[in-house]
MIPAMAR-596988 format. One record per atom (N, C-alpha, C): residue in three letters; atom name; x, y, z. Coordinates in steps of 0.02 Angstrom, whole numbers, plus 50000, padded with zeros to 5 digits. Layout:
% residues N
('ALA'; 'CA'; (X; Y; Z)) ...
END
This chain:
% residues 107
('UNK'; 'N'; (47518; 48890; 53030)) ('UNK'; 'CA'; (47535; 48848; 53015)) ('UNK'; 'C'; (47571; 48807; 53081)) ('UNK'; 'N'; (47565; 48736; 53092)) ('UNK'; 'CA'; (47582; 48710; 53140)) ('UNK'; 'C'; (47645; 48709; 53113)) ('UNK'; 'N'; (47680; 48670; 53187)) ('UNK'; 'CA'; (47760; 48654; 53187)) ('UNK'; 'C'; (47768; 48588; 53139)) ('UNK'; 'N'; (47733; 48564; 53149)) ('UNK'; 'CA'; (47736; 48487; 53102)) ('UNK'; 'C'; (47747; 48514; 53037)) ('UNK'; 'N'; (47696; 48550; 53005)) ('UNK'; 'CA'; (47682; 48573; 52935)) ('UNK'; 'C'; (47744; 48623; 52915)) ('UNK'; 'N'; (47785; 48664; 52981)) ('UNK'; 'CA'; (47837; 48695; 52941)) ('UNK'; 'C'; (47887; 48662; 52943)) ('UNK'; 'N'; (47895; 48610; 52992)) ('UNK'; 'CA'; (47947; 48573; 52972)) ('UNK'; 'C'; (47964; 48523; 52900)) ('UNK'; 'N'; (47880; 48501; 52862)) ('UNK'; 'CA'; (47884; 48475; 52819)) ('UNK'; 'C'; (47892; 48525; 52758)) ('UNK'; 'N'; (47894; 48584; 52768)) ('UNK'; 'CA'; (47899; 48631; 52714)) ('UNK'; 'C'; (47967; 48638; 52712)) ('UNK'; 'N'; (47995; 48641; 52748)) ('UNK'; 'CA'; (48066; 48657; 52759)) ('UNK'; 'C'; (48101; 48578; 52707)) ('UNK'; 'N'; (48085; 48512; 52737)) ('UNK'; 'CA'; (48084; 48455; 52710)) ('UNK'; 'C'; (48069; 48461; 52610)) ('UNK'; 'N'; (48019; 48486; 52609)) ('UNK'; 'CA'; (48001; 48478; 52538)) ('UNK'; 'C'; (48052; 48530; 52487)) ('UNK'; 'N'; (48042; 48578; 52523)) ('UNK'; 'CA'; (48093; 48630; 52475)) ('UNK'; 'C'; (48163; 48616; 52475)) ('UNK'; 'N'; (48201; 48585; 52540)) ('UNK'; 'CA'; (48261; 48531; 52531)) ('UNK'; 'C'; (48266; 48492; 52477)) ('UNK'; 'N'; (48217; 48451; 52472)) ('UNK'; 'CA'; (48217; 48408; 52427)) ('UNK'; 'C'; (48194; 48422; 52355)) ('UNK'; 'N'; (48166; 48480; 52352)) ('UNK'; 'CA'; (48144; 48482; 52294)) ('UNK'; 'C'; (48233; 48524; 52257)) ('UNK'; 'N'; (48248; 48565; 52300)) ('UNK'; 'CA'; (48326; 48582; 52263)) ('UNK'; 'C'; (48356; 48531; 52267)) ('UNK'; 'N'; (48369; 48486; 52299)) ('UNK'; 'CA'; (48431; 48422; 52285)) ('UNK'; 'C'; (48421; 48402; 52214)) ('UNK'; 'N'; (48337; 48379; 52206)) ('UNK'; 'CA'; (48334; 48346; 52151)) ('UNK'; 'C'; (48316; 48390; 52098)) ('UNK'; 'N'; (48323; 48461; 52097)) ('UNK'; 'CA'; (48339; 48506; 52037)) ('UNK'; 'C'; (48431; 48491; 52030)) ('UNK'; 'N'; (48463; 48475; 52067)) ('UNK'; 'CA'; (48522; 48485; 52062)) ('UNK'; 'C'; (48553; 48416; 52054)) ('UNK'; 'N'; (48518; 48365; 52067)) ('UNK'; 'CA'; (48542; 48292; 52049)) ('UNK'; 'C'; (48520; 48290; 51957)) ('UNK'; 'N'; (48463; 48332; 51946)) ('UNK'; 'CA'; (48435; 48290; 51869)) ('UNK'; 'C'; (48478; 48354; 51851)) ('UNK'; 'N'; (48505; 48414; 51840)) ('UNK'; 'CA'; (48544; 48457; 51803)) ('UNK'; 'C'; (48611; 48425; 51817)) ('UNK'; 'N'; (48634; 48390; 51863)) ('UNK'; 'CA'; (48722; 48358; 51875)) ('UNK'; 'C'; (48701; 48286; 51849)) ('UNK'; 'N'; (48667; 48254; 51837)) ('UNK'; 'CA'; (48654; 48178; 51784)) ('UNK'; 'C'; (48652; 48197; 51711)) ('UNK'; 'N'; (48627; 48238; 51693)) ('UNK'; 'CA'; (48626; 48267; 51627)) ('UNK'; 'C'; (48690; 48292; 51606)) ('UNK'; 'N'; (48756; 48308; 51660)) ('UNK'; 'CA'; (48823; 48314; 51637)) ('UNK'; 'C'; (48859; 48253; 51650)) ('UNK'; 'N'; (48824; 48198; 51664)) ('UNK'; 'CA'; (48851; 48151; 51676)) ('UNK'; 'C'; (48876; 48104; 51588)) ('UNK'; 'N'; (48937; 48057; 51603)) ('UNK'; 'CA'; (48957; 48045; 51551)) ('UNK'; 'C'; (48915; 47983; 51517)) ('UNK'; 'N'; (48881; 47939; 51553)) ('UNK'; 'CA'; (48849; 47907; 51533)) ('UNK'; 'C'; (48774; 47908; 51544)) ('UNK'; 'N'; (48751; 47970; 51490)) ('UNK'; 'CA'; (48675; 48004; 51519)) ('UNK'; 'C'; (48610; 47948; 51526)) ('UNK'; 'N'; (48628; 47898; 51481)) ('UNK'; 'CA'; (48559; 47846; 51464)) ('UNK'; 'C'; (48565; 47800; 51538)) ('UNK'; 'N'; (48616; 47787; 51575)) ('UNK'; 'CA'; (48620; 47755; 51607)) ('UNK'; 'C'; (48601; 47775; 51675)) ('UNK'; 'N'; (48590; 47853; 51674)) ('UNK'; 'CA'; (48557; 47910; 51745)) ('UNK'; 'C'; (48490; 47903; 51700)) ('UNK'; 'N'; (48445; 47883; 51650)) ('UNK'; 'CA'; (48369; 47911; 51624)) ('UNK'; 'C'; (48337; 47908; 51702)) ('UNK'; 'N'; (48321; 47849; 51717)) ('UNK'; 'CA'; (48268; 47853; 51779)) ('UNK'; 'C'; (48307; 47886; 51837)) ('UNK'; 'N'; (48350; 47901; 51839)) ('UNK'; 'CA'; (48358; 47944; 51891)) ('UNK'; 'C'; (48331; 48015; 51884)) ('UNK'; 'N'; (48374; 48022; 51828)) ('UNK'; 'CA'; (48341; 48089; 51792)) ('UNK'; 'C'; (48265; 48101; 51795)) ('UNK'; 'N'; (48244; 48040; 51771)) ('UNK'; 'CA'; (48161; 48064; 51773)) ('UNK'; 'C'; (48127; 48064; 51841)) ('UNK'; 'N'; (48150; 48018; 51896)) ('UNK'; 'CA'; (48117; 48024; 51967)) ('UNK'; 'C'; (48137; 48090; 51988)) ('UNK'; 'N'; (48206; 48115; 51974)) ('UNK'; 'CA'; (48224; 48181; 51975)) ('UNK'; 'C'; (48158; 48240; 51979)) ('UNK'; 'N'; (48162; 48233; 51919)) ('UNK'; 'CA'; (48108; 48291; 51885)) ('UNK'; 'C'; (48036; 48261; 51922)) ('UNK'; 'N'; (48014; 48215; 51944)) ('UNK'; 'CA'; (47947; 48204; 51972)) ('UNK'; 'C'; (47956; 48208; 52035)) ('UNK'; 'N'; (48003; 48197; 52077)) ('UNK'; 'CA'; (48013; 48211; 52125)) ('UNK'; 'C'; (48001; 48296; 52157)) ('UNK'; 'N'; (48027; 48322; 52115)) ('UNK'; 'CA'; (48047; 48396; 52135)) ('UNK'; 'C'; (47984; 48439; 52099)) ('UNK'; 'N'; (47946; 48404; 52057)) ('UNK'; 'CA'; (47868; 48427; 52028)) ('UNK'; 'C'; (47826; 48426; 52103)) ('UNK'; 'N'; (47829; 48356; 52139)) ('UNK'; 'CA'; (47766; 48333; 52168)) ('UNK'; 'C'; (47804; 48390; 52260)) ('UNK'; 'N'; (47874; 48392; 52246)) ('UNK'; 'CA'; (47873; 48435; 52321)) ('UNK'; 'C'; (47871; 48496; 52326)) ('UNK'; 'N'; (47833; 48530; 52233)) ('UNK'; 'CA'; (47839; 48599; 52215)) ('UNK'; 'C'; (47758; 48599; 52233)) ('UNK'; 'N'; (47733; 48551; 52232)) ('UNK'; 'CA'; (47641; 48554; 52254)) ('UNK'; 'C'; (47655; 48544; 52319)) ('UNK'; 'N'; (47678; 48489; 52355)) ('UNK'; 'CA'; (47669; 48500; 52418)) ('UNK'; 'C'; (47690; 48555; 52467)) ('UNK'; 'N'; (47723; 48599; 52446)) ('UNK'; 'CA'; (47747; 48675; 52467)) ('UNK'; 'C'; (47700; 48740; 52463)) ('UNK'; 'N'; (47664; 48720; 52396)) ('UNK'; 'CA'; (47593; 48762; 52378)) ('UNK'; 'C'; (47544; 48728; 52421)) ('UNK'; 'N'; (47529; 48672; 52433)) ('UNK'; 'CA'; (47466; 48647; 52466)) ('UNK'; 'C'; (47486; 48666; 52559)) ('UNK'; 'N'; (47553; 48651; 52571)) ('UNK'; 'CA'; (47566; 48682; 52635)) ('UNK'; 'C'; (47539; 48770; 52653)) ('UNK'; 'N'; (47550; 48784; 52604)) ('UNK'; 'CA'; (47574; 48872; 52619)) ('UNK'; 'C'; (47498; 48908; 52603)) ('UNK'; 'N'; (47462; 48855; 52562)) ('UNK'; 'CA'; (47389; 48898; 52563)) ('UNK'; 'C'; (47344; 48857; 52608)) ('UNK'; 'N'; (47372; 48808; 52641)) ('UNK'; 'CA'; (47313; 48780; 52699)) ('UNK'; 'C'; (47276; 48726; 52655)) ('UNK'; 'N'; (47284; 48672; 52591)) ('UNK'; 'CA'; (47225; 48649; 52532)) ('UNK'; 'C'; (47204; 48583; 52603)) ('UNK'; 'N'; (47151; 48590; 52569)) ('UNK'; 'CA'; (47117; 48534; 52603)) ('UNK'; 'C'; (47130; 48449; 52579)) ('UNK'; 'N'; (47168; 48458; 52527)) ('UNK'; 'CA'; (47198; 48402; 52513)) ('UNK'; 'C'; (47292; 48373; 52542)) ('UNK'; 'N'; (47295; 48425; 52580)) ('UNK'; 'CA'; (47355; 48425; 52601)) ('UNK'; 'C'; (47385; 48327; 52626)) ('UNK'; 'N'; (47341; 48314; 52648)) ('UNK'; 'CA'; (47354; 48242; 52674)) ('UNK'; 'C'; (47362; 48188; 52605)) ('UNK'; 'N'; (47333; 48188; 52574)) ('UNK'; 'CA'; (47328; 48157; 52504)) ('UNK'; 'C'; (47384; 48171; 52444)) ('UNK'; 'N'; (47398; 48243; 52457)) ('UNK'; 'CA'; (47469; 48256; 52422)) ('UNK'; 'C'; (47506; 48229; 52460)) ('UNK'; 'N'; (47519; 48234; 52533)) ('UNK'; 'CA'; (47581; 48231; 52567)) ('UNK'; 'C'; (47594; 48144; 52546)) ('UNK'; 'N'; (47566; 48105; 52540)) ('UNK'; 'CA'; (47559; 48048; 52542)) ('UNK'; 'C'; (47585; 48011; 52470)) ('UNK'; 'N'; (47565; 48051; 52409)) ('UNK'; 'CA'; (47591; 48027; 52358)) ('UNK'; 'C'; (47658; 48076; 52377)) ('UNK'; 'N'; (47662; 48127; 52385)) ('UNK'; 'CA'; (47731; 48147; 52399)) ('UNK'; 'C'; (47799; 48098; 52425)) ('UNK'; 'N'; (47781; 48075; 52481)) ('UNK'; 'CA'; (47812; 47998; 52519)) ('UNK'; 'C'; (47846; 47970; 52477)) ('UNK'; 'N'; (47781; 47947; 52436)) ('UNK'; 'CA'; (47785; 47879; 52382)) ('UNK'; 'C'; (47838; 47897; 52362)) ('UNK'; 'N'; (47819; 47972; 52284)) ('UNK'; 'CA'; (47871; 47989; 52246)) ('UNK'; 'C'; (47948; 47991; 52273)) ('UNK'; 'N'; (47946; 48030; 52326)) ('UNK'; 'CA'; (48027; 48050; 52380)) ('UNK'; 'C'; (48065; 47985; 52378)) ('UNK'; 'N'; (48016; 47926; 52415)) ('UNK'; 'CA'; (48066; 47875; 52427)) ('UNK'; 'C'; (48070; 47827; 52355)) ('UNK'; 'N'; (48035; 47814; 52312)) ('UNK'; 'CA'; (48050; 47809; 52240)) ('UNK'; 'C'; (48107; 47819; 52228)) ('UNK'; 'N'; (48123; 47907; 52227)) ('UNK'; 'CA'; (48187; 47925; 52198)) ('UNK'; 'C'; (48227; 47925; 52241)) ('UNK'; 'N'; (48217; 47916; 52294)) ('UNK'; 'CA'; (48285; 47890; 52369)) ('UNK'; 'C'; (48319; 47834; 52342)) ('UNK'; 'N'; (48257; 47773; 52312)) ('UNK'; 'CA'; (48304; 47710; 52302)) ('UNK'; 'C'; (48328; 47712; 52245)) ('UNK'; 'N'; (48297; 47762; 52188)) ('UNK'; 'CA'; (48349; 47758; 52117)) ('UNK'; 'C'; (48429; 47805; 52130)) ('UNK'; 'N'; (48424; 47843; 52159)) ('UNK'; 'CA'; (48460; 47893; 52183)) ('UNK'; 'C'; (48548; 47853; 52226)) ('UNK'; 'N'; (48516; 47789; 52266)) ('UNK'; 'CA'; (48549; 47772; 52323)) ('UNK'; 'C'; (48580; 47736; 52293)) ('UNK'; 'N'; (48569; 47711; 52205)) ('UNK'; 'CA'; (48594; 47667; 52164)) ('UNK'; 'C'; (48665; 47688; 52132)) ('UNK'; 'N'; (48665; 47747; 52132)) ('UNK'; 'CA'; (48719; 47780; 52108)) ('UNK'; 'C'; (48777; 47794; 52153)) ('UNK'; 'N'; (48835; 47801; 52134)) ('UNK'; 'CA'; (48886; 47815; 52181)) ('UNK'; 'C'; (48895; 47903; 52194)) ('UNK'; 'N'; (48880; 47922; 52130)) ('UNK'; 'CA'; (48889; 48027; 52127)) ('UNK'; 'C'; (48858; 48041; 52183)) ('UNK'; 'N'; (48894; 48078; 52210)) ('UNK'; 'CA'; (48886; 48132; 52268)) ('UNK'; 'C'; (48807; 48165; 52260)) ('UNK'; 'N'; (48797; 48198; 52209)) ('UNK'; 'CA'; (48755; 48236; 52194)) ('UNK'; 'C'; (48680; 48186; 52223)) ('UNK'; 'N'; (48699; 48112; 52179)) ('UNK'; 'CA'; (48655; 48055; 52187)) ('UNK'; 'C'; (48626; 48050; 52263)) ('UNK'; 'N'; (48687; 48021; 52302)) ('UNK'; 'CA'; (48681; 48027; 52369)) ('UNK'; 'C'; (48647; 48089; 52410)) ('UNK'; 'N'; (48670; 48139; 52392)) ('UNK'; 'CA'; (48639; 48194; 52432)) ('UNK'; 'C'; (48569; 48207; 52435)) ('UNK'; 'N'; (48553; 48183; 52362)) ('UNK'; 'CA'; (48473; 48186; 52342)) ('UNK'; 'C'; (48438; 48136; 52378)) ('UNK'; 'N'; (48456; 48074; 52381)) ('UNK'; 'CA'; (48442; 48010; 52418)) ('UNK'; 'C'; (48421; 48047; 52471)) ('UNK'; 'N'; (48463; 48069; 52515)) ('UNK'; 'CA'; (48454; 48077; 52602)) ('UNK'; 'C'; (48415; 48133; 52610)) ('UNK'; 'N'; (48398; 48186; 52552)) ('UNK'; 'CA'; (48354; 48224; 52546)) ('UNK'; 'C'; (48291; 48205; 52555)) ('UNK'; 'N'; (48287; 48179; 52496)) ('UNK'; 'CA'; (48211; 48147; 52473)) ('UNK'; 'C'; (48180; 48093; 52526)) ('UNK'; 'N'; (48238; 48036; 52579)) ('UNK'; 'CA'; (48206; 48005; 52629)) ('UNK'; 'C'; (48174; 48041; 52682)) ('UNK'; 'N'; (48218; 48120; 52706)) ('UNK'; 'CA'; (48206; 48155; 52744)) ('UNK'; 'C'; (48135; 48197; 52746)) ('UNK'; 'N'; (48120; 48208; 52669)) ('UNK'; 'CA'; (48068; 48231; 52662)) ('UNK'; 'C'; (48012; 48183; 52660)) ('UNK'; 'N'; (48022; 48119; 52642)) ('UNK'; 'CA'; (47962; 48073; 52643)) ('UNK'; 'C'; (47954; 48066; 52711)) ('UNK'; 'N'; (47995; 48056; 52766)) ('UNK'; 'CA'; (47987; 48059; 52812)) ('UNK'; 'C'; (47915; 48093; 52857)) ('UNK'; 'N'; (47948; 48165; 52842)) ('UNK'; 'CA'; (47901; 48245; 52854)) ('UNK'; 'C'; (47861; 48250; 52844)) ('UNK'; 'N'; (47815; 48198; 52763)) ('UNK'; 'CA'; (47773; 48187; 52726)) ('UNK'; 'C'; (47722; 48147; 52761)) ('UNK'; 'N'; (47754; 48088; 52779)) ('UNK'; 'CA'; (47733; 48069; 52825)) ('UNK'; 'C'; (47703; 48065; 52899)) ('UNK'; 'N'; (47737; 48100; 52916)) ('UNK'; 'CA'; (47727; 48134; 52991)) ('UNK'; 'C'; (47661; 48177; 53007)) ('UNK'; 'N'; (47640; 48192; 52951)) ('UNK'; 'CA'; (47590; 48235; 52939)) ('UNK'; 'C'; (47516; 48203; 52928)) ('UNK'; 'N'; (47545; 48146; 52911)) ('UNK'; 'CA'; (47478; 48076; 52897)) ('UNK'; 'C'; (47411; 48080; 52940)) 
END
């Protein structure tokens, strides 16, 4: 595995963890309805990051296509999380931005 893929793998795993933490924490917030879009995007993002990590570790022939989709979803999740002041949302937004950048770097 080349260095760019190793850096991307680290970013997608960090992002997946941050999204799962954010997802769970959002479910504990007082106004869960207000967090619905954040919760939905956390799930989507964690799932695509899991797929991306698998694509990298098995040297998938579709890695660039998956990376593009991962970057797109991470960007959307970062934008949504950034709207919320909760620490878990802010940490998730930052992890999503790093992941999107790492995925775009392998294009």
